[in-house]
FIKOLZA-1660 file (N, C-alpha, C; in steps of 0.1 Angstrom, whole numbers, plus 5000, padded with zeros to 4 digits):
% residues 70
   i   px   py   pz ch aa at
   1 7069 8270 7371  A  X  N
   1 7082 8268 7364  A  X CA
   1 7090 8280 7366  A  X  C
   2 7096 8285 7355  A  X  N
   2 7104 8297 7356  A  X CA
   2 7098 8308 7348  A  X  C
   3 7103 8320 7350  A  X  N
   3 7098 8332 7343  A  X CA
   3 7100 8329 7328  A  X  C
   4 7090 8334 7320  A  X  N
   4 7091 8333 7306  A  X CA
   4 7098 8345 7301  A  X  C
   5 7110 8344 7296  A  X  N
   5 7118 8355 7291  A  X CA
   5 7123 8352 7277  A  X  C
   6 7126 8362 7270  A  X  N
   6 7132 8361 7257  A  X CA
   6 7145 8369 7257  A  X  C
   7 7152 8368 7246  A  X  N
   7 7165 8375 7245  A  X CA
   7 7163 8390 7246  A  X  C
   8 7151 8395 7243  A  X  N
   8 7148 8409 7243  A  X CA
   8 7144 8413 7257  A  X  C
   9 7142 8404 7267  A  X  N
   9 7138 8408 7280  A  X CA
   9 7150 8415 7287  A  X  C
  10 7147 8422 7298  A  X  N
  10 7157 8430 7305  A  X CA
  10 7167 8420 7311  A  X  C
  11 7179 8425 7313  A  X  N
  11 7189 8418 7320  A  X CA
  11 7184 8413 7334  A  X  C
  12 7177 8422 7341  A  X  N
  12 7172 8418 7354  A  X CA
  12 7162 8406 7353  A  X  C
  13 7153 8407 7343  A  X  N
  13 7144 8396 7342  A  X CA
  13 7150 8383 7338  A  X  C
  14 7160 8383 7329  A  X  N
  14 7168 8371 7325  A  X CA
  14 7175 8366 7337  A  X  C
  15 7181 8374 7345  A  X  N
  15 7188 8369 7357  A  X CA
  15 7179 8363 7367  A  X  C
  16 7167 8368 7369  A  X  N
  16 7157 8362 7378  A  X CA
  16 7153 8349 7372  A  X  C
  17 7151 8348 7359  A  X  N
  17 7147 8335 7354  A  X CA
  17 7158 8325 7355  A  X  C
  18 7171 8329 7354  A  X  N
  18 7182 8321 7356  A  X CA
  18 7183 8316 7370  A  X  C
  19 7181 8325 7380  A  X  N
  19 7181 8321 7394  A  X CA
  19 7170 8311 7397  A  X  C
  20 7158 8313 7392  A  X  N
  20 7147 8303 7394  A  X CA
  20 7150 8290 7387  A  X  C
  21 7156 8290 7376  A  X  N
  21 7160 8278 7369  A  X CA
  21 7170 8270 7377  A  X  C
  22 7180 8277 7383  A  X  N
  22 7190 8271 7391  A  X CA
  22 7184 8264 7404  A  X  C
  23 7174 8271 7409  A  X  N
  23 7167 8266 7421  A  X CA
  23 7159 8253 7417  A  X  C
  24 7153 8253 7405  A  X  N
  24 7146 8242 7400  A  X CA
  24 7156 8230 7398  A  X  C
  25 7168 8233 7393  A  X  N
  25 7178 8222 7391  A  X CA
  25 7182 8216 7404  A  X  C
  26 7184 8225 7414  A  X  N
  26 7187 8220 7427  A  X CA
  26 7177 8210 7433  A  X  C
  27 7164 8214 7432  A  X  N
  27 7153 8206 7436  A  X CA
  27 7153 8193 7429  A  X  C
  28 7155 8193 7416  A  X  N
  28 7155 8181 7407  A  X CA
  28 7166 8172 7411  A  X  C
  29 7178 8177 7414  A  X  N
  29 7189 8169 7418  A  X CA
  29 7185 8161 7431  A  X  C
  30 7178 8167 7440  A  X  N
  30 7174 8160 7452  A  X CA
  30 7164 8149 7450  A  X  C
  31 7158 8149 7438  A  X  N
  31 7148 8139 7435  A  X CA
  31 7153 8128 7426  A  X  C
  32 7166 8127 7424  A  X  N
  32 7171 8117 7415  A  X CA
  32 7167 8103 7418  A  X  C
  33 7160 8096 7409  A  X  N
  33 7156 8082 7412  A  X CA
  33 7168 8073 7414  A  X  C
  34 7166 8064 7422  A  X  N
  34 7177 8054 7425  A  X CA
  34 7180 8045 7414  A  X  C
  35 7170 8040 7407  A  X  N
  35 7171 8030 7397  A  X CA
  35 7174 8037 7383  A  X  C
  36 7186 8036 7379  A  X  N
  36 7190 8043 7366  A  X CA
  36 7184 8036 7354  A  X  C
  37 7178 8025 7356  A  X  N
  37 7172 8018 7344  A  X CA
  37 7157 8019 7344  A  X  C
  38 7152 8028 7352  A  X  N
  38 7137 8030 7353  A  X CA
  38 7132 8041 7344  A  X  C
  39 7119 8040 7341  A  X  N
  39 7113 8051 7332  A  X CA
  39 7113 8064 7340  A  X  C
  40 7112 8063 7353  A  X  N
  40 7113 8076 7361  A  X CA
  40 7127 8082 7360  A  X  C
  41 7137 8074 7359  A  X  N
  41 7151 8080 7358  A  X CA
  41 7152 8086 7344  A  X  C
  42 7146 8080 7334  A  X  N
  42 7147 8085 7320  A  X CA
  42 7140 8099 7319  A  X  C
  43 7128 8100 7326  A  X  N
  43 7121 8112 7326  A  X CA
  43 7129 8123 7334  A  X  C
  44 7135 8119 7345  A  X  N
  44 7142 8128 7353  A  X CA
  44 7154 8133 7345  A  X  C
  45 7161 8124 7338  A  X  N
  45 7173 8128 7330  A  X CA
  45 7169 8137 7319  A  X  C
  46 7158 8135 7313  A  X  N
  46 7153 8143 7302  A  X CA
  46 7150 8157 7307  A  X  C
  47 7144 8158 7319  A  X  N
  47 7141 8171 7325  A  X CA
  47 7154 8178 7328  A  X  C
  48 7164 8171 7334  A  X  N
  48 7177 8177 7337  A  X CA
  48 7183 8183 7324  A  X  C
  49 7183 8175 7314  A  X  N
  49 7189 8180 7301  A  X CA
  49 7182 8192 7296  A  X  C
  50 7169 8192 7296  A  X  N
  50 7161 8204 7291  A  X CA
  50 7165 8216 7300  A  X  C
  51 7166 8215 7313  A  X  N
  51 7169 8226 7321  A  X CA
  51 7184 8231 7319  A  X  C
  52 7193 8221 7316  A  X  N
  52 7207 8225 7313  A  X CA
  52 7207 8233 7300  A  X  C
  53 7200 8229 7290  A  X  N
  53 7200 8236 7277  A  X CA
  53 7194 8250 7280  A  X  C
  54 7183 8251 7287  A  X  N
  54 7177 8264 7290  A  X CA
  54 7187 8273 7298  A  X  C
  55 7194 8267 7307  A  X  N
  55 7204 8274 7315  A  X CA
  55 7215 8280 7306  A  X  C
  56 7220 8272 7297  A  X  N
  56 7230 8277 7288  A  X CA
  56 7225 8289 7279  A  X  C
  57 7213 8288 7275  A  X  N
  57 7207 8299 7267  A  X CA
  57 7206 8311 7275  A  X  C
  58 7201 8310 7288  A  X  N
  58 7200 8322 7296  A  X CA
  58 7214 8328 7299  A  X  C
  59 7224 8319 7302  A  X  N
  59 7237 8324 7304  A  X CA
  59 7243 8332 7292  A  X  C
  60 7240 8327 7280  A  X  N
  60 7244 8334 7268  A  X CA
  60 7237 8347 7267  A  X  C
  61 7224 8348 7269  A  X  N
  61 7217 8361 7269  A  X CA
  61 7223 8371 7279  A  X  C
  62 7226 8366 7291  A  X  N
  62 7232 8374 7301  A  X CA
  62 7245 8380 7297  A  X  C
  63 7253 8371 7292  A  X  N
  63 7267 8375 7287  A  X CA
  63 7265 8386 7276  A  X  C
  64 7256 8384 7266  A  X  N
  64 7254 8393 7255  A  X CA
  64 7250 8407 7261  A  X  C
  65 7241 8407 7270  A  X  N
  65 7236 8420 7276  A  X CA
  65 7247 8427 7283  A  X  C
  66 7254 8419 7291  A  X  N
  66 7265 8425 7299  A  X CA
  66 7276 8431 7290  A  X  C
  67 7279 8424 7279  A  X  N
  67 7289 8428 7270  A  X CA
  67 7284 8441 7262  A  X  C
  68 7271 8441 7259  A  X  N
  68 7266 8453 7252  A  X CA
  68 7263 8465 7262  A  X  C
  69 7265 8462 7275  A  X  N
  69 7262 8473 7285  A  X CA
  69 7248 8476 7287  A  X  C
  70 7239 8466 7285  A  X  N
  70 7225 8468 7286  A  X CA
  70 7220 8465 7300  A  X  C
% end
């Protein structure tokens, strides 16, 4: 999956986790099920949403660290 990081992790580690997450999102986009009414699509959509939430969190942490000059 992606690097396990917390808000206390270094800026570099958070950026690495963010890059890995973006790569995972790109891979997931390529695997979008055709049938939007299928259970596979529901699972795919849930995974996309979870990754999007994680991405927002990582972006917030990156912004905070950059603002703080860390």
